[in-house]
N, C-alpha and C positions, 0 to 999 in steps of 0.2 A: 307627658307625663301629667297624671291626676293631682291637683293640688290639695292635699289631705287634710281637712280643717278639724272634722270630728270622727272620733274613731266610736261604733256602734257596734251594738250584735244584731244579727239580722233579725232576731225577737223584739227589738226595738221598733223595727219599722215593718213588718209584716206580721200578719194575725192570720193562722188558717180559718178557713170559712166555716167547716164543719156543718155544710148542709148537705145530709144524705137524705136519698131517695130511697124507698126499702119497698119490693113487691108488696109485703105484708100490709102498706098502708093505702093498698089499692090506688096508687095514683092513674091519671088518665090524660089523655092527649098526646099529640104529636112533640117531639122535640129532636134535639142534633146531639149526636154523640160525636166526641172527638177522644180518641184513645191511644195510648201510646204508638199503636202502629201508624196513626196519623200526624206525628209530628219528627220532622225532619233533623236527625242527629247533629248536634253541633250550630246550627243556627236558628232553629225556633220556626221555621217555616213550617206551616200547616199544609199537608199534602191531601189532607182530603178531610171528610167526615162520614158520619153515617144517620140517615133518617131513619127515627124509631118511635114507637108507640109504646108510652110509659106503659100502658096496662099489660102488655106483653114482655115485660123485663121479667128476666128469669133471678137477678142478684141485685145488690146494691150499686147504686150510681153516686158520685157526688156533684153538685150542681155546683155550676162556676158562673160568672157574672161577666158581662165585659168590663174591662180592665184587670181582672183578674190574673195572677199567674199563676198556670196549671204546670205540675213540676212533676217529672217521672223519677219516684224515687227506688225504684227496684232498677238494678244494674245503672246505677246514676253516671259512670263513665260513657254514657253513651249521650249525656246532655242534652235530656229531651224536655228541653223547657219552653213553653208557648204561652204568649202575652194573649190572652184572650180578646177578641176584637167582637163578641158575640155571646148572649147567654145561652147556655146548654148543659150538657152533663160529661161528665169524663169517669175514668174507670176508678175503682178503689186502690188502685195500683198508681195512682197520682194523688200529689197533694193539692189543694186548692188554697193560695193565699190572697189575702187584701192587703193592699200596700196602702200605708199611712201618706196620704198625698200631701202632708203638710210638712213631712221630714225628707219623701224621696220621690224619685219620678220612676213609675214602675218598669219603663222600658230600660232603664239603666239597673235595675234591680236584676229584671231577667236577664240582661248581656251577664252582668256579674255570675249569676247561678249557673250560667254557660262556660265560664271561665276557668281554667285550669287553678289559677288562685282559688275559689271558691271548692275545689275538688281537694286540695291540698291542706285546707282549713277544715272540711267537714270529714270526721270519722266515717270509714265506711262498713258497715257491721255485715260480714261474711260467715255467719255462724253455719255448721253443719248441717247439711239438708237445705238449704234456704240460698235464695239468689242473692247477691249483694244488694245492700240497701242502705239508705240514710234515713235515720229515725226524725222525727218532729223534734225532740227536745235537742240532738243534734246540729240540726241546721239551725235553731231559733239562738244557738250558743256561738254561731260562727262569727268572728269578727270581720268588720267592712269599715273601710275608711271611706266617711260620706262626705265627698265636696259640697257646697252650695248647690242648690236646684237647679241655677241655670247652667252651672258646669255640667253637672249630671245629664241634663237636656242637649246639651253640645257633644258629650262625649258619645251619648246613646245616637244620635244623628249620625255622627260621624261613622260610627262602626255599621249603623244601618246601611247608609250609603257605600261603604268599603265591601261589605259582605254583599250585597244587591248587585254590585259590579262583577264579584267573584262569582255569585251564582249565574249571571249573564254567559259570563267567559265559560263556564264549567258547562251549561246548555249546548253552547257553540261548539265546545270539543264531542260531547256527546252526539250531537247530531253529525258532526263528523265522520266520529267511529260509525254511527249507522250506516252512514255513506258508504262507508268502506265495505260492512258486511252485504250491502247491497251489491257494492261491485263486483266483490267476488263470485255472489251470484251469476250476476250479469257477463262477466267474464265466459261463464259455462255456454252461453247463447251464442256469443261469436264464434262457437265453433262445432255446435250441435244444431241450431235452428236451421232447417232448410238443409242439412244433411241428404243428400239424394244416393243414398245407399238402401240395398235391401235390407229390410229388419227381420230379425228371428227372436223367437220367445227368448227367454233370457236362461230359462231350463236349457237351451240349447247351446249356452256360453259359458256356463257354470255348475260346480256341483255343489248341492247343498250339503253342507256340511252339520254334523249333529249339536243338540242342543241340551244344556244342563241346567238346571235350577239352582239358585242359592236357596238357603233355609237357614234358619235361626238355629237349628239343633245341628247342622253340619259339623264334623270333627275338625276341620281346617279352616283357618283365617288367611284368606287369601286375597291377592289383590284383581281387582273384577272390572273390565270395560262395560262403562254404562253407555246411554244414549248423548251422555256429556260429551263424549269422545269423536263425537261425529259431526263434522263440520263441513261447508262447502271448501275450505281451505285444505285441511289436511286431519289425521288424527290427532287430537287433542289429549296429551297425558294427562292434564290437569280433571279430566273425566273419571279417571279409574280411580275407584273407592275400595276399601278393605269390606270384605263380606264373608260369609261361612259357605261352604259348600261341603259335600262329601269325600274324602280321599279318594275314593272310589271311582268319581268322577272326574278328578283333574286329569289324567292324561286325555280323555277325549275333549276336555272343555279348552286346554290350554291353548291358546291363539299360534298361528305361526306365521311370521313375515310374509306379507302378499296376502292375507286372507282381506276380502272385502265384507265389512259388516254394514248392514242395515238395521235402521231403527222398527222394531215391530211395534213397539207400543209407545204411542206420544200423544200430545196435542195435536190438533187436526192440522196445524202447520208445521210440525216437526216430524210427523209420523213419515217414514221412506227416505229420512237422511241416511247419507252412506259417508263411508270412509274406507280407506285402505290402512292396515295395521302395518306399519311400517318398522316394527321391530324394538320400539322406543315406549315405554321401558322394556326391559329383556322379558320378563316374566310375568303375564298378565293371561287372566281366564275369562270368557265369555260365558255369560248369561244368557238365558233364554228370552230376555228382553231385546235381544238383538239377532239379526238372522245372519249365518255365517256364508259366504260364498266361497268357492276357491276357484279361480279362472280355468278354464277347459284349456287344451293347448292351443294356441294362435290368438289367445286373449290375453293381453296387457292387463294385470291387474289394476294398475293406476289409472288406465283406460276406460276400465269396469265402473271402478268407484265415479271417475268422473261422469261416466254417462249417466250413471244411477242418481247423480246428482242433480244432472240436467233435467232429469224425468221429475225429480222432486219438486226443482224449483217452477215447473210449469204449473203447480198444482195438482197434478195427476191425483196423488193419494188423496187429496181431501174429501172426497166424496166417495172415491172406491173403497178406502178401507173401513172396516167395520165400526159401527158404534156411532151415536149422535154427536153432533157438533158440540155440544157442549161438554162430551166425556172423552175419556183419554180414547183415540183411536187405535185400533189395531189392524195389523197385516200381516196376512198368513202365507206360508211358502208357496200355497198352489196361486194367489193372485201375483205373487211378485214373480213366479215363474211364467208368467203368462206375458209381462210386459214385454214389448218388442224394444229391441235397442238395435241401431246399427253397429256392425264391426267391418270396419275396413280391414286392409293388410297390416301384418303387424308393423312394417314398418311405417305406415302410416299412421297407426294409432300411436307408436312413440312420437312421431312428431307432434302430434297433437297435444302428447302429454307434456313434451318439453315447452311447447307454446303456453300450454296452461299453467304449467308449476312455474315459470318464469313470471308471469304476470300474478299469479298468486302470491310468489315471495315478495314482490313489489308491494303490493297492498297489505301484505302482512306487517313489514316493515314499517309501512304508514300507521297502520291501526297500533303497532308498538310503541310508536312516538306520540300518537293522540292518548293512548293510556296513560303514559308517564305523564303527559302533560294535565289530563285529567286527573290524578294521583296527588301531584303538586298543587292543584288548586284545591282539592279536597284538604289539603292540610291546612290552607289559609284562615279558616275561622279560628282554629284554637292558636294560631301564631298571633294574628290581630289580637286575639282576646287576652292572651299572654302579655302582649306589648302594651294595650289598655289598661292592665290592671296588675300590669308589672310583676308577673306571678314567677316564682324560680323556675329556671329551665331543669 
């Protein structure tokens, strides 16, 4: 608990810098820009910055100095509050504050401005047609129980240490999740790498189904499978989005259980990913950003999806798909139909599928656990700040 010694308003200890650089003033020279996108929500960590030339600026920018608090006042619930450790420029969607060091520790004030207590005391304006925001006058009127500066520094240091530890734990959880994703890919190599079976073009193992387009003028709003549904493990229903199509296209575009979808257009690393639609959710439609395959007799649908996942994991499509390396790659039906895959007996295919699915289920279970752990860690900053500043729950 923080011993409250003085009740002040924020305006008593922080002052807007109001140093704006405008293109009409013909500024010149290099500078560093830190915008809302560069600040981590809840923790105040700077995730990046952008080198800019002031003579090329197209809009106003706010100047900050080392030791200033840079506060994102748009969508304030994101808690994008950064304590600057160098001079630079921010967007006009951020307020820049100078802290009165005779009364307050800048780091302590920054932590308070990230806390649930600050948000509970600062009224958020959410007028029609505008993003939620907190205005300068509202911030200046927020009440703050201010302990002596040595106590402020102690609390700020303790919060920094605790949240640094949480960040390290979260980074470890994210690394584990990334390892799980790589393990799902590697699992396919255990079955397909070096398989000594004669390979035939995909067009001889599968039928290409018709493609239909989404359109903003379509008369039907329906759930559509996107490339976000395709993963090395299975069809991911969270990648289904609502989109518009023409009613006349729906019968041809509706997915059937057992179809294999391949990403037709995506980044160089993701084009060619595949998955079998397993019937969940029940009603889903395919757009032409995926290529639809129906296995011919003697080919197991899950085996077909797994074999195409292996092809993708080798980097086969990275150079073969059309498009420059920095643009969205595109995979044609003709090119996909030419890729050669091994197709053993149906019995052997199903044995391979059972082995793969068993391993992938265990990997998915591990990934769920890691994801839940990361979510818990993500809630730590708000919980620690609530305790530190005794915010109402």
